[in-house]
Residue frames relative to the residue before (quaternion, step in Angstrom):
aa qw qx qy qz dx dy dz
X 1.0000 0.0000 0.0000 0.0000 0.00 0.00 0.00
X 0.3890 -0.7299 0.5240 0.2036 3.59 -0.99 1.07
X 0.4894 -0.6895 0.4943 0.2017 3.44 -1.18 1.07
X 0.4827 -0.6931 0.4451 0.2976 3.62 -0.90 0.88
X 0.1698 -0.7986 0.5636 0.1255 3.72 -0.90 0.67
X 0.5500 -0.6060 0.4976 0.2876 3.43 -1.36 0.22
X 0.6563 -0.5272 0.2842 0.4589 3.72 1.21 0.24
X 0.6885 0.4139 -0.3232 0.5002 3.53 1.12 -0.20
X 0.6368 -0.5348 0.3635 0.4199 3.73 1.25 0.19
X 0.6341 0.5169 -0.3281 0.4723 3.62 1.29 -0.22
X 0.5541 -0.5993 0.4643 0.3438 3.51 -1.19 0.45
X 0.4955 -0.6299 0.4606 0.3816 3.73 -0.86 0.67
X 0.5345 -0.6195 0.4488 0.3593 3.55 -1.27 0.43
X 0.5459 -0.6402 0.4116 0.3503 3.43 -0.90 0.69
X 0.5394 -0.6646 0.4450 0.2634 3.61 -1.06 0.91
X 0.3589 -0.7056 0.5695 0.2215 3.62 -0.96 0.71
X 0.2849 -0.7733 0.5296 0.2007 3.48 -0.95 0.59
X 0.5729 -0.5743 0.4052 0.4216 3.51 -1.07 0.36
X 0.6483 -0.5373 0.3702 0.3924 3.58 -1.18 0.49
X 0.4400 -0.6633 0.5307 0.2913 3.47 -1.15 0.54
X 0.6222 -0.5407 0.3657 0.4322 3.59 -1.07 0.49
X 0.5951 0.5662 -0.3582 0.4439 3.61 0.92 -0.48
X 0.6771 0.4565 -0.2822 0.5035 3.54 0.92 -0.95
X 0.6071 0.5321 -0.3515 0.4741 3.69 1.05 -0.67
X 0.6751 0.4769 -0.3195 0.4634 3.72 0.88 -0.79
X 0.6484 0.5283 -0.3394 0.4304 3.60 1.01 -0.75
X 0.5473 0.6137 -0.4084 0.3964 3.58 1.22 -0.69
X 0.2705 -0.7937 0.4929 0.2324 3.64 1.01 -0.85
X 0.6761 -0.5139 0.3967 0.3484 3.34 -1.57 0.46
X 0.5952 0.5899 -0.3683 0.4026 3.53 1.06 -0.56
X 0.6546 0.4641 -0.3181 0.5049 3.53 0.88 -0.81
X 0.6550 0.5059 -0.3458 0.4421 3.59 0.79 -0.77
X 0.6508 0.4760 -0.3341 0.4881 3.73 0.89 -0.82
X 0.6369 0.4992 -0.3644 0.4609 3.74 0.84 -0.61
X 0.6315 0.5251 -0.3406 0.4577 3.59 1.02 -0.65
X 0.6476 0.5184 -0.2960 0.4735 3.53 1.01 -0.95
X 0.6234 0.5349 -0.3066 0.4809 3.57 0.94 -0.92
X 0.7015 0.4609 -0.3026 0.4516 3.66 0.70 -0.90
X 0.6042 0.5737 -0.3111 0.4572 3.55 1.18 -0.64
X 0.7451 0.4505 -0.2561 0.4198 3.33 0.82 -1.02
X 0.5236 0.5978 -0.3871 0.4675 3.53 1.47 -0.33
X 0.7384 0.4757 -0.2420 0.4122 3.58 0.94 -0.69
X 0.4509 0.7040 -0.3998 0.3758 3.50 1.62 -0.19
X 0.2689 -0.7047 0.6382 0.1545 3.50 -1.07 0.74
X 0.1791 -0.8308 0.5238 0.0572 3.63 -0.17 1.49
X 0.4643 -0.6912 0.4666 0.2983 3.56 -0.99 0.69
X 0.5068 -0.6440 0.4638 0.3364 3.53 -1.11 0.57
X 0.7328 -0.4457 0.3179 0.4040 3.56 -1.24 0.16
X 0.6523 0.4881 -0.3241 0.4809 3.43 1.09 -0.73
X 0.6737 0.4857 -0.3316 0.4476 3.68 0.89 -0.60
X 0.5481 0.5917 -0.3421 0.4821 3.41 1.26 -0.65
X 0.7340 0.4326 -0.2459 0.4622 3.69 0.60 -1.17
X 0.6614 0.4962 -0.3257 0.4585 3.61 1.04 -0.61
X 0.6450 0.4977 -0.3209 0.4830 3.61 1.06 -0.66
X 0.6239 0.5105 -0.3410 0.4836 3.67 1.14 -0.90
X 0.6697 0.4962 -0.3388 0.4365 3.66 0.88 -0.90
X 0.6780 0.4810 -0.3040 0.4654 3.60 0.96 -0.74
X 0.5981 0.5346 -0.3581 0.4778 3.67 1.05 -0.39
X 0.7003 0.4831 -0.2812 0.4439 3.45 0.81 -0.95
X 0.6372 0.5024 -0.3356 0.4784 3.56 1.18 -0.76
X 0.6500 0.5204 -0.3474 0.4313 3.58 0.92 -0.88
X 0.6449 0.5060 -0.3271 0.4702 3.66 0.92 -0.81
X 0.6328 0.4921 -0.3616 0.4761 3.64 0.89 -0.69
X 0.7067 0.4699 -0.3090 0.4293 3.63 0.74 -0.97
X 0.6318 0.5077 -0.3245 0.4876 3.62 1.04 -0.65
X 0.6602 0.4751 -0.3320 0.4777 3.59 1.00 -0.71
X 0.6369 0.5062 -0.3275 0.4804 3.73 0.91 -0.52
X 0.6499 0.4835 -0.3126 0.4961 3.51 1.03 -0.70
X 0.6686 0.4747 -0.3141 0.4785 3.54 0.81 -0.68
X 0.6842 0.4784 -0.3177 0.4495 3.55 0.90 -0.70
X 0.5762 0.5596 -0.3168 0.5045 3.57 1.34 -0.62
X 0.6525 0.4905 -0.3147 0.4844 3.66 0.86 -0.87
X 0.6286 0.5124 -0.3425 0.4743 3.54 0.94 -0.91
X 0.6824 0.4307 -0.3559 0.4714 3.73 0.55 -0.86
X 0.6377 0.5708 -0.3248 0.4026 3.61 0.71 -0.88
X 0.6992 0.4059 -0.2730 0.5214 3.64 0.69 -1.14
X 0.6151 0.5561 -0.3703 0.4186 3.66 0.85 -0.77
X 0.6769 0.4656 -0.2726 0.5008 3.59 0.96 -0.88
X 0.6549 0.5301 -0.3072 0.4423 3.54 0.97 -0.69
X 0.6655 0.4615 -0.2713 0.5201 3.62 1.21 -0.77
X 0.6166 0.5163 -0.3628 0.4707 3.52 1.04 -0.67
X 0.6819 0.4732 -0.3052 0.4669 3.62 0.91 -0.89
X 0.6335 0.4921 -0.3621 0.4749 3.80 0.85 -0.59
X 0.7835 0.3625 -0.2199 0.4543 3.54 0.67 -1.07
X 0.4973 -0.6986 0.4226 0.2934 3.64 1.16 -0.02
X 0.5758 0.6284 -0.3572 0.3821 3.52 1.30 0.11
X 0.4033 -0.6966 0.5140 0.2964 3.74 -1.02 0.30
X 0.4089 -0.7317 0.4871 0.2453 3.54 -1.11 0.88
X 0.6842 0.4861 -0.2897 0.4601 3.46 1.26 0.04
């Protein structure tokens, strides 16, 4: 049987597999913490102004969604009460 090639006539490189759980445990917490620290150094942190803007937008959106939900609740409660002829109070 002919071996598959990558177009250049050579055999493809063998695939590397994911590390086993035993290999991961052997790497240890120290390696993990070093990796996390290295990633955190590469993060572009937002400025105070960006933080404040994002926080204000989040609070505003939560208030708007809350008001919309309350309005829908009252509207559907009124519709159900009207259709069934019952009182909501």
